[in-house]
Backbone and ligand atoms as CSV (ligand in chain L), in Angstrom:
chain,resi,resn,atom,element,x,y,z
A,1,UNK,N,N,-15.689,7.766,3.310
A,1,UNK,CA,C,-15.140,7.195,2.084
A,1,UNK,C,C,-15.362,5.688,2.032
A,2,UNK,N,N,-15.618,5.194,0.865
A,2,UNK,CA,C,-15.806,3.755,0.700
A,2,UNK,C,C,-14.480,3.103,0.290
A,3,UNK,N,N,-14.312,1.870,0.759
A,3,UNK,CA,C,-13.185,1.076,0.283
A,3,UNK,C,C,-13.750,-0.180,-0.365
A,4,UNK,N,N,-13.347,-0.415,-1.599
A,4,UNK,CA,C,-13.758,-1.601,-2.357
A,4,UNK,C,C,-12.625,-2.618,-2.251
A,5,UNK,N,N,-12.929,-3.739,-1.618
A,5,UNK,CA,C,-11.935,-4.815,-1.444
A,5,UNK,C,C,-12.290,-5.955,-2.393
A,6,UNK,N,N,-11.396,-6.253,-3.308
A,6,UNK,CA,C,-11.633,-7.340,-4.258
A,6,UNK,C,C,-10.747,-8.526,-3.877
A,7,UNK,N,N,-11.390,-9.684,-3.678
A,7,UNK,CA,C,-10.646,-10.902,-3.344
A,7,UNK,C,C,-9.983,-11.474,-4.605
A,8,UNK,N,N,-9.003,-12.369,-4.423
A,8,UNK,CA,C,-8.352,-12.980,-5.602
A,8,UNK,C,C,-9.353,-13.672,-6.525
A,9,UNK,N,N,-10.475,-14.159,-5.994
A,9,UNK,CA,C,-11.472,-14.829,-6.844
A,9,UNK,C,C,-12.467,-13.848,-7.465
A,10,UNK,N,N,-12.272,-12.560,-7.237
A,10,UNK,CA,C,-13.113,-11.561,-7.869
A,10,UNK,C,C,-14.287,-11.075,-7.033
A,11,UNK,N,N,-14.576,-11.739,-5.910
A,11,UNK,CA,C,-15.678,-11.255,-5.074
A,11,UNK,C,C,-15.258,-9.944,-4.408
A,12,UNK,N,N,-16.233,-9.080,-4.216
A,12,UNK,CA,C,-15.943,-7.730,-3.750
A,12,UNK,C,C,-16.733,-7.420,-2.490
A,13,UNK,N,N,-16.079,-6.716,-1.568
A,13,UNK,CA,C,-16.809,-6.160,-0.425
A,13,UNK,C,C,-16.574,-4.670,-0.388
A,14,UNK,N,N,-17.637,-3.941,-0.094
A,14,UNK,CA,C,-17.543,-2.493,-0.008
A,14,UNK,C,C,-17.783,-2.098,1.448
A,15,UNK,N,N,-16.829,-1.388,2.015
A,15,UNK,CA,C,-16.921,-0.983,3.411
A,15,UNK,C,C,-16.973,0.544,3.473
A,16,UNK,N,N,-17.851,1.065,4.310
A,16,UNK,CA,C,-17.868,2.494,4.595
A,16,UNK,C,C,-16.791,2.783,5.628
A,17,UNK,N,N,-15.731,3.433,5.215
A,17,UNK,CA,C,-14.614,3.688,6.110
A,17,UNK,C,C,-14.708,5.064,6.743
A,18,UNK,N,N,-13.719,5.343,7.585
A,18,UNK,CA,C,-13.650,6.599,8.316
A,18,UNK,C,C,-12.347,7.297,7.931
A,19,UNK,N,N,-12.438,8.569,7.565
A,19,UNK,CA,C,-11.229,9.321,7.212
A,19,UNK,C,C,-10.242,9.275,8.370
A,20,UNK,N,N,-8.973,9.066,8.046
A,20,UNK,CA,C,-7.940,8.973,9.074
A,20,UNK,C,C,-7.576,7.538,9.414
A,21,UNK,N,N,-8.498,6.611,9.156
A,21,UNK,CA,C,-8.182,5.194,9.337
A,21,UNK,C,C,-7.395,4.706,8.131
A,22,UNK,N,N,-6.722,3.572,8.288
A,22,UNK,CA,C,-6.009,3.004,7.150
A,22,UNK,C,C,-6.871,1.958,6.447
A,23,UNK,N,N,-6.474,1.636,5.231
A,23,UNK,CA,C,-7.136,0.553,4.484
A,23,UNK,C,C,-6.978,-0.767,5.246
A,24,UNK,N,N,-5.831,-0.951,5.921
A,24,UNK,CA,C,-5.610,-2.160,6.718
A,24,UNK,C,C,-6.566,-2.203,7.904
A,25,UNK,N,N,-6.596,-1.167,8.726
A,25,UNK,CA,C,-7.413,-1.225,9.945
A,25,UNK,C,C,-8.896,-1.317,9.598
A,26,UNK,N,N,-9.300,-0.683,8.522
A,26,UNK,CA,C,-10.694,-0.775,8.083
A,26,UNK,C,C,-11.038,-2.220,7.713
A,27,UNK,N,N,-10.112,-2.904,7.048
A,27,UNK,CA,C,-10.344,-4.301,6.670
A,27,UNK,C,C,-10.405,-5.201,7.898
A,28,UNK,N,N,-9.442,-5.034,8.794
A,28,UNK,CA,C,-9.377,-5.904,9.978
A,28,UNK,C,C,-10.630,-5.709,10.831
A,29,UNK,N,N,-11.030,-4.475,11.039
A,29,UNK,CA,C,-12.197,-4.194,11.885
A,29,UNK,C,C,-13.470,-4.789,11.290
A,30,UNK,N,N,-13.521,-4.875,9.996
A,30,UNK,CA,C,-14.736,-5.373,9.338
A,30,UNK,C,C,-14.613,-6.826,8.878
A,31,UNK,N,N,-13.551,-7.479,9.265
A,31,UNK,CA,C,-13.407,-8.894,8.954
A,31,UNK,C,C,-13.249,-9.192,7.473
A,32,UNK,N,N,-12.620,-8.283,6.747
A,32,UNK,CA,C,-12.343,-8.548,5.329
A,32,UNK,C,C,-11.245,-9.611,5.240
A,33,UNK,N,N,-11.538,-10.697,4.564
A,33,UNK,CA,C,-10.578,-11.795,4.468
A,33,UNK,C,C,-9.334,-11.355,3.712
A,34,UNK,N,N,-8.184,-11.898,4.119
A,34,UNK,CA,C,-6.984,-11.737,3.314
A,34,UNK,C,C,-6.106,-10.555,3.655
A,35,UNK,N,N,-6.540,-9.700,4.584
A,35,UNK,CA,C,-5.661,-8.633,5.061
A,35,UNK,C,C,-5.416,-8.907,6.539
A,36,UNK,N,N,-4.177,-9.236,6.868
A,36,UNK,CA,C,-3.873,-9.716,8.219
A,36,UNK,C,C,-3.463,-8.563,9.136
A,37,UNK,N,N,-2.492,-7.784,8.694
A,37,UNK,CA,C,-2.055,-6.657,9.522
A,37,UNK,C,C,-1.426,-7.087,10.835
A,38,UNK,N,N,-0.580,-8.074,10.741
A,38,UNK,CA,C,-0.006,-8.700,11.928
A,38,UNK,C,C,0.733,-7.723,12.856
A,39,UNK,N,N,1.449,-6.766,12.285
A,39,UNK,CA,C,2.249,-5.876,13.137
A,39,UNK,C,C,1.465,-4.651,13.577
A,40,UNK,N,N,0.215,-4.561,13.192
A,40,UNK,CA,C,-0.614,-3.451,13.645
A,40,UNK,C,C,-0.310,-2.137,12.961
A,41,UNK,N,N,0.421,-2.182,11.862
A,41,UNK,CA,C,0.634,-0.972,11.083
A,41,UNK,C,C,1.992,-0.335,11.279
A,42,UNK,N,N,2.933,-1.056,11.867
A,42,UNK,CA,C,4.240,-0.462,12.137
A,42,UNK,C,C,5.290,-0.820,11.084
A,43,UNK,N,N,4.841,-1.234,9.903
A,43,UNK,CA,C,5.743,-1.485,8.773
A,43,UNK,C,C,6.778,-2.562,9.088
A,44,UNK,N,N,6.345,-3.615,9.774
A,44,UNK,CA,C,7.302,-4.692,10.018
A,44,UNK,C,C,6.733,-6.078,9.736
A,45,UNK,N,N,5.672,-6.155,8.876
A,45,UNK,CA,C,5.177,-7.514,8.619
A,45,UNK,C,C,4.869,-7.806,7.142
A,46,UNK,N,N,4.378,-6.849,6.415
A,46,UNK,CA,C,3.988,-7.044,5.005
A,46,UNK,C,C,2.799,-7.986,4.819
A,47,UNK,N,N,2.017,-8.251,5.891
A,47,UNK,CA,C,0.814,-9.077,5.753
A,47,UNK,C,C,-0.426,-8.219,5.474
A,48,UNK,N,N,-0.196,-6.975,5.137
A,48,UNK,CA,C,-1.301,-6.087,4.757
A,48,UNK,C,C,-1.164,-5.680,3.293
A,49,UNK,N,N,-0.391,-6.473,2.555
A,49,UNK,CA,C,-0.116,-6.205,1.134
A,49,UNK,C,C,-1.413,-6.145,0.308
A,50,UNK,N,N,-1.535,-5.132,-0.513
A,50,UNK,CA,C,-2.652,-5.048,-1.475
A,50,UNK,C,C,-2.122,-4.483,-2.794
A,51,UNK,N,N,-2.926,-4.669,-3.828
A,51,UNK,CA,C,-2.677,-4.009,-5.106
A,51,UNK,C,C,-3.652,-2.842,-5.216
A,52,UNK,N,N,-3.109,-1.652,-5.320
A,52,UNK,CA,C,-3.924,-0.442,-5.357
A,52,UNK,C,C,-4.306,-0.123,-6.806
A,53,UNK,N,N,-5.591,0.116,-7.033
A,53,UNK,CA,C,-6.067,0.379,-8.389
A,53,UNK,C,C,-5.345,1.575,-9.002
A,54,UNK,N,N,-5.090,1.486,-10.297
A,54,UNK,CA,C,-4.329,2.531,-10.987
A,54,UNK,C,C,-4.946,3.914,-10.786
A,55,UNK,N,N,-6.276,3.983,-10.830
A,55,UNK,CA,C,-6.921,5.306,-10.742
A,55,UNK,C,C,-6.831,5.912,-9.348
A,56,UNK,N,N,-6.443,5.107,-8.368
A,56,UNK,CA,C,-6.367,5.612,-6.993
A,56,UNK,C,C,-4.957,6.019,-6.590
A,57,UNK,N,N,-3.992,5.734,-7.443
A,57,UNK,CA,C,-2.602,5.954,-7.032
A,57,UNK,C,C,-2.259,7.430,-6.914
A,58,UNK,N,N,-2.980,8.273,-7.634
A,58,UNK,CA,C,-2.774,9.725,-7.567
A,58,UNK,C,C,-3.013,10.280,-6.158
A,59,UNK,N,N,-3.766,9.557,-5.337
A,59,UNK,CA,C,-4.109,10.079,-4.012
A,59,UNK,C,C,-3.015,9.870,-2.981
A,60,UNK,N,N,-1.961,9.169,-3.371
A,60,UNK,CA,C,-0.927,8.827,-2.393
A,60,UNK,C,C,0.458,9.164,-2.913
A,61,UNK,N,N,1.335,9.511,-1.957
A,61,UNK,CA,C,2.743,9.644,-2.294
A,61,UNK,C,C,3.305,8.257,-2.575
A,62,UNK,N,N,4.435,8.213,-3.230
A,62,UNK,CA,C,5.128,6.946,-3.456
A,62,UNK,C,C,5.484,6.335,-2.095
A,63,UNK,N,N,5.675,5.019,-2.058
A,63,UNK,CA,C,6.017,4.377,-0.785
A,63,UNK,C,C,7.275,4.978,-0.162
A,64,UNK,N,N,7.271,5.094,1.144
A,64,UNK,CA,C,8.470,5.526,1.875
A,64,UNK,C,C,9.541,4.448,1.730
A,65,UNK,N,N,10.751,4.782,2.138
A,65,UNK,CA,C,11.841,3.819,2.049
A,65,UNK,C,C,11.523,2.564,2.870
A,66,UNK,N,N,10.963,2.756,4.062
A,66,UNK,CA,C,10.626,1.611,4.921
A,66,UNK,C,C,9.536,0.747,4.284
A,67,UNK,N,N,8.524,1.394,3.718
A,67,UNK,CA,C,7.479,0.614,3.047
A,67,UNK,C,C,8.069,-0.120,1.850
A,68,UNK,N,N,8.902,0.578,1.107
A,68,UNK,CA,C,9.520,-0.021,-0.068
A,68,UNK,C,C,10.337,-1.261,0.315
A,69,UNK,N,N,11.081,-1.167,1.407
A,69,UNK,CA,C,11.867,-2.319,1.869
A,69,UNK,C,C,10.960,-3.489,2.227
A,70,UNK,N,N,9.878,-3.203,2.960
A,70,UNK,CA,C,8.981,-4.282,3.389
A,70,UNK,C,C,8.234,-4.885,2.197
A,71,UNK,N,N,8.012,-4.086,1.177
A,71,UNK,CA,C,7.315,-4.603,-0.013
A,71,UNK,C,C,8.143,-5.673,-0.730
A,72,UNK,N,N,9.428,-5.715,-0.418
A,72,UNK,CA,C,10.244,-6.798,-0.980
A,72,UNK,C,C,10.056,-8.102,-0.224
A,73,UNK,N,N,9.284,-8.072,0.862
A,73,UNK,CA,C,9.083,-9.264,1.715
A,73,UNK,C,C,7.662,-9.823,1.610
A,74,UNK,N,N,6.887,-9.400,0.630
A,74,UNK,CA,C,5.507,-9.868,0.545
A,74,UNK,C,C,5.465,-11.344,0.120
A,75,UNK,N,N,4.426,-12.050,0.589
A,75,UNK,CA,C,4.285,-13.477,0.274
A,75,UNK,C,C,3.891,-13.675,-1.191
A,76,UNK,N,N,3.009,-12.831,-1.687
A,76,UNK,CA,C,2.647,-12.866,-3.105
A,76,UNK,C,C,3.534,-11.882,-3.861
A,77,UNK,N,N,3.642,-12.086,-5.144
A,77,UNK,CA,C,4.566,-11.272,-5.929
A,77,UNK,C,C,4.287,-9.777,-5.794
A,78,UNK,N,N,5.364,-9.039,-5.687
A,78,UNK,CA,C,5.264,-7.589,-5.708
A,78,UNK,C,C,5.025,-7.127,-7.133
A,79,UNK,N,N,4.092,-6.192,-7.281
A,79,UNK,CA,C,3.854,-5.583,-8.594
A,79,UNK,C,C,3.994,-4.075,-8.463
A,80,UNK,N,N,3.934,-3.377,-9.587
A,80,UNK,CA,C,4.054,-1.917,-9.539
A,80,UNK,C,C,2.980,-1.294,-8.661
A,81,UNK,N,N,1.814,-1.953,-8.599
A,81,UNK,CA,C,0.688,-1.407,-7.841
A,81,UNK,C,C,0.696,-1.843,-6.382
A,82,UNK,N,N,1.705,-2.602,-5.978
A,82,UNK,CA,C,1.747,-3.121,-4.606
A,82,UNK,C,C,1.929,-2.005,-3.587
A,83,UNK,N,N,1.144,-2.071,-2.522
A,83,UNK,CA,C,1.299,-1.175,-1.370
A,83,UNK,C,C,1.028,-1.958,-0.103
A,84,UNK,N,N,1.522,-1.401,1.003
A,84,UNK,CA,C,1.136,-1.943,2.301
A,84,UNK,C,C,-0.046,-1.109,2.780
A,85,UNK,N,N,-1.154,-1.800,3.031
A,85,UNK,CA,C,-2.412,-1.064,3.227
A,85,UNK,C,C,-2.471,-0.331,4.562
A,86,UNK,N,N,-1.547,-0.626,5.486
A,86,UNK,CA,C,-1.516,0.175,6.728
A,86,UNK,C,C,-0.993,1.576,6.450
A,87,UNK,N,N,-0.403,1.779,5.267
A,87,UNK,CA,C,0.137,3.094,4.913
A,87,UNK,C,C,-0.825,3.889,4.027
A,88,UNK,N,N,-1.952,3.309,3.701
A,88,UNK,CA,C,-2.948,3.982,2.851
A,88,UNK,C,C,-4.047,4.521,3.755
A,89,UNK,N,N,-4.012,5.828,3.979
A,89,UNK,CA,C,-4.931,6.459,4.923
A,89,UNK,C,C,-6.117,7.042,4.158
A,90,UNK,N,N,-7.309,6.756,4.651
A,90,UNK,CA,C,-8.528,7.214,3.983
A,90,UNK,C,C,-8.696,8.729,4.140
A,91,UNK,N,N,-9.190,9.356,3.085
A,91,UNK,CA,C,-9.509,10.787,3.134
A,91,UNK,C,C,-10.977,10.972,2.810
A,92,UNK,N,N,-11.550,12.022,3.375
A,92,UNK,CA,C,-12.955,12.340,3.129
A,92,UNK,C,C,-13.194,12.478,1.627
A,93,UNK,N,N,-14.207,11.811,1.119
A,93,UNK,CA,C,-14.594,11.975,-0.277
A,93,UNK,C,C,-13.746,11.222,-1.287
A,94,UNK,N,N,-12.814,10.420,-0.812
A,94,UNK,CA,C,-11.951,9.668,-1.740
A,94,UNK,C,C,-12.202,8.170,-1.560
A,95,UNK,N,N,-12.894,7.568,-2.517
A,95,UNK,CA,C,-13.101,6.120,-2.476
A,95,UNK,C,C,-11.856,5.422,-3.010
A,96,UNK,N,N,-11.582,4.241,-2.469
A,96,UNK,CA,C,-10.384,3.500,-2.871
A,96,UNK,C,C,-10.752,2.089,-3.279
A,97,UNK,N,N,-9.926,1.537,-4.166
A,97,UNK,CA,C,-10.167,0.191,-4.721
A,97,UNK,C,C,-8.885,-0.607,-4.595
A,98,UNK,N,N,-8.942,-1.695,-3.844
A,98,UNK,CA,C,-7.744,-2.519,-3.688
A,98,UNK,C,C,-8.080,-3.976,-3.995
A,99,UNK,N,N,-7.094,-4.670,-4.526
A,99,UNK,CA,C,-7.206,-6.108,-4.753
A,99,UNK,C,C,-6.274,-6.809,-3.769
A,100,UNK,N,N,-6.810,-7.858,-3.165
A,100,UNK,CA,C,-6.078,-8.592,-2.136
A,100,UNK,C,C,-5.314,-9.734,-2.804
A,101,UNK,N,N,-4.035,-9.886,-2.452
A,101,UNK,CA,C,-3.250,-10.962,-3.087
A,101,UNK,C,C,-3.629,-12.349,-2.572
A,102,UNK,N,N,-3.141,-13.367,-3.266
A,102,UNK,CA,C,-3.452,-14.753,-2.911
A,102,UNK,C,C,-2.976,-15.134,-1.516
A,103,UNK,N,N,-1.810,-14.662,-1.171
A,103,UNK,CA,C,-1.182,-15.113,0.070
A,103,UNK,C,C,-0.620,-13.921,0.816
A,104,UNK,N,N,-0.627,-14.016,2.159
A,104,UNK,CA,C,-0.040,-12.940,2.970
A,104,UNK,C,C,1.100,-13.421,3.845
A,105,UNK,N,N,1.273,-14.692,3.984
A,105,UNK,CA,C,2.332,-15.139,4.885
A,105,UNK,C,C,2.765,-16.544,4.525
L,1,FES,FE1,FE,2.345,-4.750,9.176
L,1,FES,FE2,FE,1.181,-3.085,7.399
L,1,FES,S1,S,0.283,-4.083,9.071
L,1,FES,S2,S,3.257,-3.671,7.536
């Protein structure tokens, strides 16, 4: 599956991801700017905040209570499309599109 990462300035990087990996770990491994993932995916940092494209939201359940709580701690404004990218797991055949916020910490 491909992940399309759009920076705040509109530049885009497309990464070939692996099913089972998260949008966060895929970004960190490939050096995508703006996704920090400080806590390594344990829902305790909110530095993996992204805005998930509207057309991709059908592929995921709503945020868990823990994710929802951490989403109140993001450095950039929380929006309806806000997710923590360590909780977005890639699936075979499902491309994803995320926009990276201005600030993570
Ligand atoms: Fe820390 Fe996602 S990496 S909450």
